[in-house]
ZABA-736837 format. One record per atom (N, C-alpha, C, O): z, x, y; chain; residue in one letter. Coordinates in nm, 4 decimals. Example, Ala and Ser with C-alpha at 12.3 -4.5 7.8 and 13.67 -1.06 7.14 Angstrom:
{r {0.7800; 1.3190; -0.5690}; 'A'; 'A'}
{r {0.7800; 1.2300; -0.4500}; 'A'; 'A'}
{r {0.7800; 1.3200; -0.3300}; 'A'; 'A'}
{r {0.8465; 1.4236; -0.3319}; 'A'; 'A'}
{r {0.7080; 1.2850; -0.2250}; 'A'; 'S'}
{r {0.7140; 1.3670; -0.1060}; 'A'; 'S'}
{r {0.7870; 1.2900; 0.0030}; 'A'; 'S'}
{r {0.8039; 1.3409; 0.1138}; 'A'; 'S'}
***
This chain:
{r {7.7933; 1.4645; 3.0476}; 'A'; 'X'}
{r {7.8517; 1.5539; 3.1051}; 'A'; 'X'}
{r {7.9992; 1.5585; 3.1524}; 'A'; 'X'}
{r {8.0554; 1.4526; 3.1805}; 'A'; 'X'}
{r {8.0676; 1.6834; 3.1628}; 'A'; 'X'}
{r {8.2127; 1.7018; 3.1999}; 'A'; 'X'}
{r {8.2053; 1.8271; 3.3488}; 'A'; 'X'}
{r {8.1481; 1.9360; 3.3543}; 'A'; 'X'}
{r {8.2854; 1.7566; 3.4502}; 'A'; 'X'}
{r {8.2931; 1.8615; 3.5386}; 'A'; 'X'}
{r {8.4491; 1.8208; 3.5949}; 'A'; 'X'}
{r {8.4873; 1.7188; 3.6524}; 'A'; 'X'}
{r {8.5368; 1.9667; 3.5463}; 'A'; 'X'}
{r {8.6097; 1.9595; 3.6169}; 'A'; 'X'}
{r {8.6730; 2.0605; 3.7433}; 'A'; 'X'}
{r {8.6381; 2.1782; 3.7520}; 'A'; 'X'}
{r {8.7702; 1.9976; 3.8386}; 'A'; 'X'}
{r {8.7390; 2.0036; 3.9721}; 'A'; 'X'}
{r {8.9061; 2.0045; 3.9711}; 'A'; 'X'}
{r {8.9795; 1.9220; 3.9168}; 'A'; 'X'}
{r {8.9581; 2.1676; 4.0766}; 'A'; 'X'}
{r {9.1069; 2.1783; 4.1271}; 'A'; 'X'}
{r {9.1038; 2.0953; 4.2334}; 'A'; 'X'}
{r {9.0071; 2.0470; 4.2924}; 'A'; 'X'}
{r {9.2454; 2.0814; 4.2557}; 'A'; 'X'}
{r {9.3076; 2.0082; 4.3992}; 'A'; 'X'}
{r {9.3942; 2.0457; 4.4249}; 'A'; 'X'}
{r {9.4724; 2.0581; 4.3306}; 'A'; 'X'}
{r {9.4336; 2.0801; 4.5318}; 'A'; 'X'}
{r {9.6232; 2.1274; 4.6192}; 'A'; 'X'}
{r {9.6822; 1.9839; 4.6227}; 'A'; 'X'}
{r {9.6185; 1.8786; 4.6185}; 'A'; 'X'}
{r {9.7598; 1.9936; 4.6276}; 'A'; 'X'}
{r {9.8680; 1.9060; 4.6756}; 'A'; 'X'}
{r {9.9129; 1.9441; 4.7790}; 'A'; 'X'}
{r {9.8986; 2.0634; 4.8059}; 'A'; 'X'}
{r {10.0039; 1.8300; 4.9010}; 'A'; 'X'}
{r {10.0631; 1.8480; 5.0201}; 'A'; 'X'}
{r {10.1978; 1.9720; 4.9765}; 'A'; 'X'}
{r {10.2706; 2.0208; 5.0630}; 'A'; 'X'}
{r {10.2035; 1.9898; 4.8979}; 'A'; 'X'}
{r {10.3539; 2.0416; 4.8048}; 'A'; 'X'}
{r {10.3195; 2.1649; 4.7124}; 'A'; 'X'}
{r {10.3728; 2.2071; 4.6098}; 'A'; 'X'}
{r {10.1903; 2.2150; 4.8001}; 'A'; 'X'}
{r {10.1595; 2.3548; 4.7127}; 'A'; 'X'}
{r {10.0945; 2.3377; 4.5607}; 'A'; 'X'}
{r {10.0195; 2.4238; 4.5146}; 'A'; 'X'}
{r {10.1209; 2.2514; 4.5084}; 'A'; 'X'}
{r {10.1169; 2.2670; 4.3781}; 'A'; 'X'}
{r {9.9394; 2.2253; 4.3452}; 'A'; 'X'}
{r {9.8579; 2.1937; 4.4319}; 'A'; 'X'}
{r {9.9169; 2.2351; 4.2181}; 'A'; 'X'}
{r {9.7353; 2.1959; 4.1943}; 'A'; 'X'}
{r {9.7236; 2.1194; 4.1099}; 'A'; 'X'}
{r {9.7814; 2.1328; 4.0021}; 'A'; 'X'}
{r {9.6499; 2.0256; 4.1366}; 'A'; 'X'}
{r {9.6359; 1.9165; 3.9871}; 'A'; 'X'}
{r {9.5023; 1.9341; 3.9961}; 'A'; 'X'}
{r {9.4492; 1.9749; 4.0993}; 'A'; 'X'}
{r {9.3984; 1.8870; 3.8238}; 'A'; 'X'}
{r {9.3207; 1.9253; 3.7634}; 'A'; 'X'}
{r {9.2459; 1.8185; 3.7594}; 'A'; 'X'}
{r {9.3205; 1.7295; 3.7183}; 'A'; 'X'}
{r {9.1422; 1.7754; 3.7780}; 'A'; 'X'}
{r {9.0541; 1.6379; 3.8109}; 'A'; 'X'}
{r {8.9709; 1.6545; 3.7219}; 'A'; 'X'}
{r {8.9074; 1.7590; 3.7365}; 'A'; 'X'}
{r {8.9325; 1.5700; 3.5975}; 'A'; 'X'}
{r {8.8134; 1.5877; 3.4990}; 'A'; 'X'}
{r {8.7477; 1.4632; 3.4952}; 'A'; 'X'}
{r {8.8076; 1.3559; 3.4881}; 'A'; 'X'}
{r {8.6365; 1.4749; 3.4993}; 'A'; 'X'}
{r {8.5692; 1.3943; 3.4803}; 'A'; 'X'}
{r {8.4586; 1.3702; 3.3828}; 'A'; 'X'}
{r {8.3543; 1.4271; 3.4150}; 'A'; 'X'}
{r {8.4529; 1.2918; 3.2576}; 'A'; 'X'}
{r {8.3280; 1.2665; 3.1739}; 'A'; 'X'}
{r {8.2984; 1.1299; 3.1717}; 'A'; 'X'}
{r {8.3633; 1.0260; 3.1837}; 'A'; 'X'}
{r {8.1108; 1.1787; 3.1416}; 'A'; 'X'}
{r {8.0105; 1.1099; 3.2148}; 'A'; 'X'}
{r {7.9712; 1.0664; 3.0717}; 'A'; 'X'}
{r {7.9149; 1.1540; 3.0061}; 'A'; 'X'}
{r {7.9925; 0.9349; 3.0051}; 'A'; 'X'}
{r {7.9918; 0.8825; 2.9105}; 'A'; 'X'}
{r {7.8452; 0.7760; 2.9041}; 'A'; 'X'}
{r {7.7867; 0.7513; 3.0096}; 'A'; 'X'}
{r {7.8123; 0.7381; 2.8170}; 'A'; 'X'}
{r {7.7148; 0.6223; 2.8147}; 'A'; 'X'}
{r {7.8022; 0.5151; 2.8715}; 'A'; 'X'}
{r {7.9117; 0.4758; 2.8312}; 'A'; 'X'}
{r {7.7047; 0.4624; 3.0103}; 'A'; 'X'}
{r {7.7798; 0.3333; 3.0598}; 'A'; 'X'}
{r {7.9160; 0.3355; 3.1025}; 'A'; 'X'}
{r {7.9660; 0.2312; 3.1446}; 'A'; 'X'}
{r {7.9842; 0.4437; 3.0971}; 'A'; 'X'}
{r {8.1177; 0.4528; 3.1761}; 'A'; 'X'}
{r {8.1253; 0.6063; 3.1920}; 'A'; 'X'}
{r {8.0644; 0.6949; 3.1321}; 'A'; 'X'}
{r {8.2448; 0.6138; 3.3186}; 'A'; 'X'}
{r {8.3029; 0.7871; 3.3733}; 'A'; 'X'}
{r {8.4155; 0.7639; 3.3224}; 'A'; 'X'}
{r {8.4707; 0.6616; 3.3630}; 'A'; 'X'}
{r {8.4772; 0.8346; 3.2343}; 'A'; 'X'}
{r {8.6572; 0.9043; 3.2233}; 'A'; 'X'}
{r {8.6751; 0.9576; 3.3325}; 'A'; 'X'}
{r {8.6046; 1.0571; 3.3492}; 'A'; 'X'}
{r {8.7489; 0.9289; 3.4240}; 'A'; 'X'}
{r {8.8331; 0.9664; 3.5200}; 'A'; 'X'}
{r {9.0239; 1.0292; 3.5110}; 'A'; 'X'}
{r {9.1163; 0.9478; 3.5091}; 'A'; 'X'}
{r {9.0415; 1.1470; 3.5077}; 'A'; 'X'}
{r {9.1863; 1.1982; 3.4973}; 'A'; 'X'}
{r {9.2346; 1.2825; 3.6136}; 'A'; 'X'}
{r {9.1418; 1.3553; 3.6487}; 'A'; 'X'}
{r {9.3370; 1.3005; 3.6831}; 'A'; 'X'}
{r {9.4102; 1.4325; 3.7520}; 'A'; 'X'}
{r {9.5072; 1.4145; 3.6863}; 'A'; 'X'}
{r {9.5597; 1.3089; 3.6509}; 'A'; 'X'}
{r {9.5429; 1.5495; 3.6620}; 'A'; 'X'}
{r {9.6568; 1.5861; 3.5413}; 'A'; 'X'}
{r {9.7323; 1.7026; 3.5659}; 'A'; 'X'}
{r {9.6838; 1.7987; 3.6256}; 'A'; 'X'}
{r {9.8403; 1.7002; 3.5264}; 'A'; 'X'}
{r {9.9447; 1.8214; 3.5908}; 'A'; 'X'}
{r {10.0292; 1.8573; 3.4792}; 'A'; 'X'}
{r {10.0109; 1.7878; 3.3792}; 'A'; 'X'}
{r {10.1247; 1.9557; 3.4693}; 'A'; 'X'}
{r {10.1646; 1.9704; 3.3702}; 'A'; 'X'}
{r {10.2938; 1.9037; 3.2876}; 'A'; 'X'}
{r {10.3792; 1.9432; 3.2082}; 'A'; 'X'}
{r {10.2597; 1.7885; 3.3491}; 'A'; 'X'}
{r {10.3674; 1.7066; 3.2972}; 'A'; 'X'}
{r {10.3285; 1.5823; 3.2647}; 'A'; 'X'}
{r {10.3923; 1.5246; 3.1767}; 'A'; 'X'}
{r {10.2369; 1.5275; 3.3169}; 'A'; 'X'}
{r {10.1414; 1.3892; 3.3093}; 'A'; 'X'}
{r {10.0137; 1.3737; 3.3650}; 'A'; 'X'}
{r {9.9301; 1.4585; 3.3962}; 'A'; 'X'}
{r {10.0128; 1.2798; 3.3707}; 'A'; 'X'}
{r {9.8530; 1.2486; 3.4677}; 'A'; 'X'}
{r {9.8355; 1.0763; 3.5020}; 'A'; 'X'}
{r {9.8986; 0.9771; 3.4657}; 'A'; 'X'}
{r {9.7369; 1.0944; 3.5752}; 'A'; 'X'}
{r {9.6801; 0.9197; 3.5900}; 'A'; 'X'}
{r {9.5352; 0.9386; 3.5708}; 'A'; 'X'}
{r {9.4638; 1.0363; 3.5938}; 'A'; 'X'}
{r {9.5047; 0.8046; 3.5161}; 'A'; 'X'}
{r {9.3572; 0.7935; 3.4977}; 'A'; 'X'}
{r {9.2612; 0.6510; 3.5372}; 'A'; 'X'}
{r {9.2827; 0.5846; 3.6386}; 'A'; 'X'}
{r {9.2021; 0.6338; 3.4827}; 'A'; 'X'}
{r {9.0754; 0.5439; 3.5107}; 'A'; 'X'}
{r {9.1447; 0.4390; 3.4223}; 'A'; 'X'}
{r {9.2458; 0.4634; 3.3566}; 'A'; 'X'}
{r {9.0762; 0.3095; 3.4265}; 'A'; 'X'}
{r {9.1105; 0.1818; 3.3668}; 'A'; 'X'}
{r {9.1377; 0.2163; 3.2223}; 'A'; 'X'}
{r {9.2408; 0.1676; 3.1760}; 'A'; 'X'}
{r {9.0754; 0.2800; 3.1547}; 'A'; 'X'}
{r {9.0518; 0.3497; 2.9825}; 'A'; 'X'}
{r {9.1815; 0.3551; 2.9558}; 'A'; 'X'}
{r {9.2228; 0.2993; 2.8541}; 'A'; 'X'}
{r {9.2510; 0.4088; 3.0241}; 'A'; 'X'}
{r {9.3915; 0.4388; 2.9581}; 'A'; 'X'}
{r {9.4786; 0.3128; 2.9051}; 'A'; 'X'}
{r {9.4711; 0.2183; 2.9836}; 'A'; 'X'}
{r {9.5622; 0.2872; 2.7873}; 'A'; 'X'}
{r {9.5516; 0.2258; 2.7201}; 'A'; 'X'}
{r {9.7466; 0.2035; 2.7675}; 'A'; 'X'}
{r {9.8097; 0.2236; 2.6638}; 'A'; 'X'}
{r {9.8202; 0.1787; 2.8569}; 'A'; 'X'}
{r {9.9309; 0.2344; 2.8797}; 'A'; 'X'}
{r {10.0359; 0.1323; 2.7698}; 'A'; 'X'}
{r {10.1394; 0.1931; 2.7425}; 'A'; 'X'}
{r {10.0281; 0.0073; 2.7111}; 'A'; 'X'}
{r {10.0336; -0.0609; 2.6470}; 'A'; 'X'}
{r {10.0651; 0.0605; 2.5232}; 'A'; 'X'}
{r {10.1784; 0.0818; 2.4800}; 'A'; 'X'}
{r {9.9535; 0.1264; 2.4815}; 'A'; 'X'}
{r {9.9581; 0.1642; 2.3272}; 'A'; 'X'}
{r {10.0513; 0.2776; 2.3943}; 'A'; 'X'}
{r {10.1463; 0.2991; 2.3191}; 'A'; 'X'}
{r {10.0562; 0.3588; 2.5125}; 'A'; 'X'}
{r {10.1786; 0.4862; 2.4980}; 'A'; 'X'}
{r {10.2946; 0.4407; 2.5134}; 'A'; 'X'}
{r {10.3752; 0.5335; 2.5070}; 'A'; 'X'}
{r {10.3564; 0.3165; 2.5352}; 'A'; 'X'}
{r {10.5150; 0.2798; 2.5948}; 'A'; 'X'}
{r {10.5132; 0.2526; 2.3915}; 'A'; 'X'}
{r {10.5797; 0.3333; 2.3267}; 'A'; 'X'}
{r {10.4666; 0.1847; 2.3446}; 'A'; 'X'}
{r {10.5094; 0.0829; 2.2289}; 'A'; 'X'}
{r {10.4352; 0.2052; 2.1333}; 'A'; 'X'}
{r {10.4714; 0.3092; 2.1883}; 'A'; 'X'}
{r {10.3527; 0.2400; 2.0220}; 'A'; 'X'}
{r {10.3342; 0.2953; 1.9708}; 'A'; 'X'}
{r {10.3866; 0.4308; 1.9808}; 'A'; 'X'}
{r {10.4286; 0.4811; 1.8765}; 'A'; 'X'}
{r {10.3907; 0.4892; 2.0739}; 'A'; 'X'}
{r {10.3716; 0.6382; 2.1351}; 'A'; 'X'}
{r {10.4819; 0.6341; 2.1684}; 'A'; 'X'}
{r {10.4996; 0.7545; 2.1501}; 'A'; 'X'}
{r {10.5618; 0.6057; 2.1975}; 'A'; 'X'}
{r {10.6916; 0.5561; 2.2664}; 'A'; 'X'}
{r {10.7828; 0.6939; 2.2566}; 'A'; 'X'}
{r {10.8315; 0.7472; 2.3563}; 'A'; 'X'}
{r {10.7979; 0.7408; 2.1291}; 'A'; 'X'}
{r {10.8579; 0.8659; 2.1186}; 'A'; 'X'}
{r {10.8009; 1.0146; 2.1900}; 'A'; 'X'}
{r {10.8728; 1.1145; 2.1908}; 'A'; 'X'}
{r {10.6923; 1.0140; 2.2361}; 'A'; 'X'}
{r {10.6188; 1.1447; 2.2765}; 'A'; 'X'}
{r {10.6567; 1.1522; 2.3949}; 'A'; 'X'}
{r {10.6236; 1.2600; 2.4443}; 'A'; 'X'}
{r {10.7440; 1.0471; 2.5046}; 'A'; 'X'}
{r {10.7324; 1.0389; 2.6084}; 'A'; 'X'}
{r {10.6523; 1.0738; 2.7272}; 'A'; 'X'}
{r {10.7006; 1.1533; 2.8079}; 'A'; 'X'}
{r {10.5134; 1.0142; 2.7509}; 'A'; 'X'}
{r {10.4230; 1.0590; 2.7845}; 'A'; 'X'}
{r {10.4397; 0.9680; 2.9087}; 'A'; 'X'}
{r {10.4732; 0.8496; 2.9118}; 'A'; 'X'}
{r {10.3994; 1.0754; 3.0386}; 'A'; 'X'}
{r {10.4168; 1.0391; 3.1643}; 'A'; 'X'}
{r {10.2461; 1.0310; 3.2117}; 'A'; 'X'}
{r {10.1675; 1.1257; 3.2071}; 'A'; 'X'}
{r {10.2155; 0.8911; 3.2574}; 'A'; 'X'}
{r {10.1254; 0.8387; 3.2691}; 'A'; 'X'}
{r {10.0807; 0.7277; 3.3517}; 'A'; 'X'}
{r {10.1508; 0.6268; 3.3442}; 'A'; 'X'}
{r {9.9791; 0.7234; 3.4294}; 'A'; 'X'}
{r {9.9666; 0.5835; 3.5521}; 'A'; 'X'}
{r {9.8104; 0.6035; 3.5564}; 'A'; 'X'}
{r {9.7198; 0.6867; 3.5610}; 'A'; 'X'}
{r {9.8464; 0.4489; 3.5511}; 'A'; 'X'}
{r {9.6691; 0.3774; 3.5110}; 'A'; 'X'}
{r {9.6088; 0.2538; 3.6756}; 'A'; 'X'}
{r {9.6572; 0.1528; 3.7268}; 'A'; 'X'}
{r {9.4848; 0.3391; 3.7031}; 'A'; 'X'}
{r {9.4547; 0.2741; 3.8258}; 'A'; 'X'}
{r {9.3284; 0.1760; 3.7647}; 'A'; 'X'}
{r {9.2870; 0.2050; 3.6525}; 'A'; 'X'}
{r {9.2778; 0.0815; 3.8235}; 'A'; 'X'}
{r {9.1161; 0.0543; 3.7907}; 'A'; 'X'}
{r {9.0879; -0.0084; 3.8930}; 'A'; 'X'}
{r {9.1497; -0.0585; 3.9869}; 'A'; 'X'}
{r {8.9498; 0.0052; 3.8500}; 'A'; 'X'}
{r {8.8254; -0.0293; 3.9343}; 'A'; 'X'}
{r {8.7814; 0.0652; 4.0162}; 'A'; 'X'}
{r {8.7073; 0.0391; 4.1109}; 'A'; 'X'}
{r {8.8254; 0.1915; 3.9858}; 'A'; 'X'}
{r {8.8096; 0.3336; 4.0456}; 'A'; 'X'}
{r {8.6552; 0.3775; 3.9419}; 'A'; 'X'}
{r {8.6235; 0.3496; 3.8263}; 'A'; 'X'}
{r {8.5771; 0.4700; 4.0691}; 'A'; 'X'}
{r {8.4455; 0.5216; 3.9855}; 'A'; 'X'}
{r {8.4222; 0.6721; 4.0223}; 'A'; 'X'}
{r {8.3273; 0.7451; 3.9935}; 'A'; 'X'}
{r {8.5259; 0.6955; 4.0879}; 'A'; 'X'}
{r {8.5049; 0.8582; 4.1283}; 'A'; 'X'}
{r {8.6598; 0.9244; 4.1187}; 'A'; 'X'}
{r {8.7487; 0.8402; 4.1312}; 'A'; 'X'}
{r {8.7028; 1.0577; 4.0992}; 'A'; 'X'}
{r {8.7853; 1.1138; 4.1456}; 'A'; 'X'}
{r {8.8697; 1.0412; 4.2455}; 'A'; 'X'}
{r {8.9620; 0.9610; 4.2313}; 'A'; 'X'}
{r {8.7990; 1.1035; 4.3733}; 'A'; 'X'}
{r {8.8597; 1.0706; 4.5083}; 'A'; 'X'}
{r {8.9118; 0.8965; 4.5177}; 'A'; 'X'}
{r {8.9836; 0.8393; 4.5997}; 'A'; 'X'}
{r {8.8489; 0.8529; 4.4102}; 'A'; 'X'}
{r {8.9205; 0.6835; 4.4949}; 'A'; 'X'}
{r {9.0464; 0.6882; 4.3683}; 'A'; 'X'}
{r {9.1607; 0.6493; 4.3923}; 'A'; 'X'}
{r {8.9966; 0.7519; 4.2075}; 'A'; 'X'}
{r {9.1458; 0.7605; 4.1737}; 'A'; 'X'}
{r {9.2712; 0.8184; 4.2453}; 'A'; 'X'}
{r {9.3782; 0.7691; 4.2095}; 'A'; 'X'}
{r {9.2745; 0.8954; 4.3211}; 'A'; 'X'}
{r {9.3488; 0.9914; 4.4062}; 'A'; 'X'}
{r {9.4157; 0.9522; 4.4763}; 'A'; 'X'}
{r {9.5317; 0.9856; 4.5003}; 'A'; 'X'}
{r {9.3200; 0.8343; 4.5436}; 'A'; 'X'}
{r {9.3751; 0.7184; 4.6675}; 'A'; 'X'}
{r {9.4095; 0.5822; 4.5874}; 'A'; 'X'}
{r {9.4587; 0.5005; 4.6653}; 'A'; 'X'}
{r {9.4040; 0.5577; 4.5219}; 'A'; 'X'}
{r {9.4275; 0.3914; 4.4217}; 'A'; 'X'}
{r {9.5602; 0.4156; 4.4199}; 'A'; 'X'}
{r {9.6262; 0.5187; 4.4075}; 'A'; 'X'}
{r {9.5931; 0.2771; 4.4377}; 'A'; 'X'}
{r {9.7336; 0.2473; 4.3713}; 'A'; 'X'}
{r {9.7107; 0.2171; 4.2308}; 'A'; 'X'}
{r {9.6112; 0.1624; 4.1832}; 'A'; 'X'}
{r {9.8387; 0.2690; 4.1553}; 'A'; 'X'}
{r {9.8562; 0.2298; 4.0164}; 'A'; 'X'}
{r {9.8780; 0.1049; 3.9803}; 'A'; 'X'}
{r {9.9696; 0.0446; 4.0362}; 'A'; 'X'}
{r {9.7834; 0.0265; 3.8598}; 'A'; 'X'}
{r {9.8104; -0.0815; 3.8350}; 'A'; 'X'}
{r {9.9406; -0.0598; 3.7144}; 'A'; 'X'}
{r {10.0278; -0.1463; 3.7068}; 'A'; 'X'}
{r {9.9438; 0.0565; 3.6276}; 'A'; 'X'}
{r {10.0421; 0.0157; 3.5240}; 'A'; 'X'}
{r {10.0792; 0.1616; 3.5191}; 'A'; 'X'}
{r {10.0010; 0.2554; 3.5341}; 'A'; 'X'}
{r {10.2260; 0.1696; 3.4931}; 'A'; 'X'}
{r {10.2677; 0.2811; 3.4446}; 'A'; 'X'}
{r {10.2962; 0.3220; 3.3085}; 'A'; 'X'}
{r {10.2517; 0.2421; 3.2261}; 'A'; 'X'}
{r {10.3710; 0.4456; 3.2483}; 'A'; 'X'}
{r {10.3961; 0.4398; 3.0927}; 'A'; 'X'}
{r {10.5731; 0.4128; 3.1352}; 'A'; 'X'}
{r {10.6134; 0.4594; 3.2418}; 'A'; 'X'}
{r {10.6503; 0.3509; 3.0619}; 'A'; 'X'}
{r {10.7951; 0.4219; 3.0709}; 'A'; 'X'}
{r {10.8595; 0.5467; 3.0902}; 'A'; 'X'}
{r {10.9804; 0.5667; 3.1021}; 'A'; 'X'}
{r {10.7918; 0.6064; 3.0915}; 'A'; 'X'}
{r {10.8489; 0.7793; 3.0737}; 'A'; 'X'}
{r {10.7778; 0.7991; 3.2562}; 'A'; 'X'}
{r {10.8520; 0.8627; 3.3310}; 'A'; 'X'}
{r {10.6953; 0.7669; 3.2944}; 'A'; 'X'}
{r {10.6725; 0.7711; 3.4374}; 'A'; 'X'}
{r {10.7678; 0.7010; 3.5322}; 'A'; 'X'}
{r {10.7962; 0.7267; 3.6492}; 'A'; 'X'}
{r {10.8129; 0.5979; 3.4435}; 'A'; 'X'}
{r {10.8880; 0.4951; 3.5389}; 'A'; 'X'}
{r {11.0224; 0.5989; 3.5239}; 'A'; 'X'}
{r {11.0945; 0.5376; 3.6026}; 'A'; 'X'}
{r {11.0643; 0.6554; 3.5012}; 'A'; 'X'}
{r {11.1905; 0.7488; 3.4321}; 'A'; 'X'}
{r {11.1887; 0.8610; 3.5466}; 'A'; 'X'}
{r {11.2851; 0.9158; 3.6001}; 'A'; 'X'}
{r {11.0277; 0.8827; 3.5729}; 'A'; 'X'}
{r {11.0285; 1.0135; 3.7012}; 'A'; 'X'}
{r {11.0177; 0.9337; 3.8557}; 'A'; 'X'}
{r {10.9972; 1.0088; 3.9510}; 'A'; 'X'}
{r {11.0291; 0.8014; 3.8812}; 'A'; 'X'}
{r {11.0075; 0.7276; 3.9572}; 'A'; 'X'}
{r {10.9037; 0.7039; 4.0225}; 'A'; 'X'}
{r {10.8874; 0.6744; 4.1410}; 'A'; 'X'}
{r {10.8215; 0.7208; 3.9239}; 'A'; 'X'}
{r {10.6852; 0.6367; 3.9545}; 'A'; 'X'}
{r {10.6299; 0.4817; 3.9216}; 'A'; 'X'}
{r {10.7013; 0.4261; 3.8382}; 'A'; 'X'}
{r {10.5968; 0.4577; 3.9358}; 'A'; 'X'}
{r {10.5648; 0.2868; 3.9698}; 'A'; 'X'}
{r {10.4884; 0.2037; 4.0221}; 'A'; 'X'}
{r {10.4815; 0.1755; 4.1417}; 'A'; 'X'}
{r {10.4182; 0.1543; 3.9220}; 'A'; 'X'}
{r {10.2954; 0.0398; 3.9933}; 'A'; 'X'}
{r {10.3139; -0.0133; 4.1629}; 'A'; 'X'}
{r {10.4064; -0.0625; 4.2275}; 'A'; 'X'}
{r {10.1614; 0.0298; 4.1943}; 'A'; 'X'}
{r {10.1607; 0.0270; 4.3305}; 'A'; 'X'}
{r {10.1811; 0.1296; 4.3974}; 'A'; 'X'}
{r {10.1639; 0.1346; 4.5192}; 'A'; 'X'}
{r {10.2285; 0.2439; 4.3118}; 'A'; 'X'}
{r {10.1844; 0.3821; 4.4342}; 'A'; 'X'}
{r {10.0519; 0.4661; 4.4100}; 'A'; 'X'}
{r {9.9754; 0.4566; 4.3140}; 'A'; 'X'}
{r {10.0436; 0.5438; 4.5109}; 'A'; 'X'}
{r {9.9499; 0.6262; 4.5160}; 'A'; 'X'}
{r {9.9342; 0.6791; 4.4346}; 'A'; 'X'}
{r {10.0349; 0.7252; 4.3808}; 'A'; 'X'}
{r {9.7802; 0.7117; 4.3629}; 'A'; 'X'}
{r {9.7879; 0.8410; 4.2909}; 'A'; 'X'}
{r {9.8263; 0.9784; 4.3097}; 'A'; 'X'}
{r {9.8931; 1.0449; 4.2305}; 'A'; 'X'}
{r {9.7759; 1.0193; 4.4289}; 'A'; 'X'}
{r {9.8194; 1.1547; 4.4689}; 'A'; 'X'}
{r {9.9807; 1.1199; 4.4636}; 'A'; 'X'}
{r {10.0486; 1.2027; 4.4028}; 'A'; 'X'}
{r {10.0558; 0.9964; 4.5255}; 'A'; 'X'}
{r {10.2441; 1.0166; 4.5201}; 'A'; 'X'}
{r {10.2672; 1.0458; 4.3785}; 'A'; 'X'}
{r {10.3189; 1.1554; 4.3569}; 'A'; 'X'}
{r {10.2424; 0.9778; 4.2850}; 'A'; 'X'}
{r {10.2400; 0.9893; 4.1380}; 'A'; 'X'}
{r {10.2455; 1.1154; 4.0758}; 'A'; 'X'}
{r {10.3287; 1.1452; 3.9901}; 'A'; 'X'}
{r {10.1350; 1.2082; 4.1292}; 'A'; 'X'}
{r {10.0808; 1.3068; 4.1056}; 'A'; 'X'}
{r {10.1847; 1.4432; 4.1665}; 'A'; 'X'}
{r {10.1800; 1.5585; 4.1236}; 'A'; 'X'}
{r {10.2797; 1.3895; 4.2813}; 'A'; 'X'}
{r {10.3740; 1.4733; 4.3371}; 'A'; 'X'}
{r {10.4470; 1.4542; 4.2744}; 'A'; 'X'}
{r {10.4916; 1.5517; 4.2137}; 'A'; 'X'}
{r {10.5059; 1.3229; 4.2476}; 'A'; 'X'}
{r {10.6408; 1.3269; 4.1188}; 'A'; 'X'}
{r {10.5964; 1.4006; 3.9772}; 'A'; 'X'}
{r {10.6905; 1.4041; 3.8979}; 'A'; 'X'}
{r {10.4716; 1.4616; 3.9267}; 'A'; 'X'}
{r {10.4264; 1.5103; 3.8085}; 'A'; 'X'}
{r {10.4522; 1.6160; 3.8111}; 'A'; 'X'}
{r {10.5200; 1.6697; 3.7235}; 'A'; 'X'}
{r {10.3895; 1.6956; 3.9466}; 'A'; 'X'}
{r {10.3883; 1.8686; 3.9420}; 'A'; 'X'}
{r {10.5236; 1.9397; 3.9537}; 'A'; 'X'}
{r {10.5292; 2.0626; 3.9511}; 'A'; 'X'}
***
């Protein structure tokens, strides 16, 4: 099952939450027009190394089980392109989304 949830940010922009229920796991993503944050399933090393030329702006939070938790969680790792936008590990999900929106 898949669920999509819009959420307004403090700056008036809207982000889209996507929850995909899979056997024994759930994929969680908050996305903007410029980037996204995702649960621990995101492979930041792959994005930084093999897909570096794409300049993907993304962050990863681990241990989250809901979209609300992902929104509030500190990011464990971020891509090089995200760092270039001022996004850093330890930043809360919603803070990173503000810089992506």
